[in-house]
N, C-alpha and C positions, 0 to 999 in steps of 0.2 A: 502344422497339419493340415493336408489338402482336403478339398470338399469331399473326394473320393473317400479319404479315411474316415472323415465323420460318417458319411453315407454307410459304409462297410460295418464300422462300430456301432451306429443306429440299428443296421440289420441284424446283426448277432444279438444285440440288445432284444430288439423284437422277437426274434426266433426262440429265444430261451423264454420269453414271457408266454408266446403262443404255446411253447412246450409245457408249461406250468399248467396250461388248462386241459391238457390231456392227461387227466389223474385217474389211476384206479387205486382206490383206497384198499388196504389190507387190514382185517379185522384184528390181528394181533400185535400190530405196530402203529405206531403214530407216523411212520414214515411212507408216503404213497409211492405208486409207481408214476414217473412223469418222465417226459422228454428231455428235462432241462439238462440232465447230464449229456445227453447227446450233443445239444447246442453248445455247451461250454466247451466240451472236448472238441469240436468242429470250429469254433472260435481260435482255440490254440492252434489247432492245423493249419488254419488258411489265414490269420491274420500275425501280424508280428507279436511278439509278447506283450508290449505295451498296449496296444490297439485291444487284444485279447482281454487282457485285464481290464481295461475300460469298458469294453462291452459288458462285462458281467458286474463291474461296479455300478455302472449306469443301470443295469436291471435291478440290483439290490437297492440301489438309492431311490430308484421309482416306487418300490415297494415300500419302502421306509418311509417316504413321504404320504403315503397312502393311497396309491394306486393299486388296485386289486391284482398285481401281476404275481403273487406267489401262488402255489399250487393250490387249488381249491377255491381261488379268488382271494385269498387271504393278503392282507397288507399290514403295514406297522412295524415300528421297533419291537413290539412283543413278539412278531415272528421270528425276528433276527435272535433275539434273546430267549426263544423258547426251545423246546428239546431239538426241533430239526433245523435250527438256525445254523447250525455249524456247517450243514451241507450247502447253504448259501453262500457262506463265506468260504467254503471249499470249492465254490465254482469260480470265484475269482483266482484264487491262488491256483488252482490248476490250469485255468486258462492261460495263464502266465507261465507256469511250468511246462505246459505242452509247447506252447509257442517259443519257449526258450530251448527246449530239447531239439525242437524241429529246425531252429536256427543254427545250431551246431553242424547242420550238414548242408550242402547247396543243392544237391540232388536227393530225393528222398524215394523209397521203395514202399509199397503199401505195408509189407512187414515192419519197416521200420516206424511208419505211422501208427500201425495198430500198437507196437509197443510204447510210443508216445501217449497214445490214448490210454493205455492200459496204466501207464505212471499217473497221468491225470486223475484216473478213477482211484487210484490209491490215495491220492492227496485229498480228493473229496472224501473218502472213507475216514481217512484220519481225522481230519476236521468234524465231520457229522457224528460219527461214533464217539468221538471225545465228548461234544457237547451234550450227546444223548446221554452219556454216562454221568456226567456233571450234572446234568439237570434232572435226571431221574432217580439219581443216587443208586445206581446200580453198577454192578461189576463190568470192567471192560469185556468180558466174554458175553453176558448178558445182553450188553449194548451192541455188541457184535451180531448177536443173534436176532436182535430187534431192527438194527438199522444196516446191516450189510449182508448178511447170509442170505435173506430171502431174495437179494437182487444181484448177487454176484454174476449169474449166468446172464442175465438180461442185459446187466451192464457192461459185459465182456462182448456180448452182441452189438451194443451201441459204439464200443470203442473199434471194433471191425466196421461197422457201418460208416462211422464218421471218417474213417481211414480212407475206405473205398470212394467215399464221395470226393474227399478233399484230394486224393490221388487222381481220380478221373477229371476233376476240374483243373486240377495242376496240368495235365496232359493235354487239354484242350488249348490252353493258352487263352481262353476268354476271361480269366481271372488270375493273373499270376499270383501265387503264394507270395506273401511279403515275407522279406528277410529282415 
């Protein structure tokens, strides 16, 4: 792994942590609105699948060891094992999946990148909603109403935003997207 790779992994780890501090709590669900999803998807669009995964793994590990990097300044293993911990696990898997999908093509369009981003959001939702269901002992439908439905439109917007940023960066040549 080159120093540049380490720097990019660290950058996306930091961006995801910063995205957690932009938190809008909702009174009817334990899941807040944050920008973590945006940066997890962006990592997958801009890094190779392994580096994207590592950026999100590093983020989660920083929180587990006690750094207040999760939404609302939370940290610790209890957050991962709590009702919203599945979303954090989903960030890692989604970053990998988005990176893998992007690596299937040599050249990308914005539309392809949006589709990859939406696939990543679906992965995050599967992990997050399943843990919410299990932890709270509710139906999958109720878990979706609490952890998915309120966020769908905003997360679709985040997928578009991540795709536009990644595509624009890929066109400038400033930072070549990794394959």
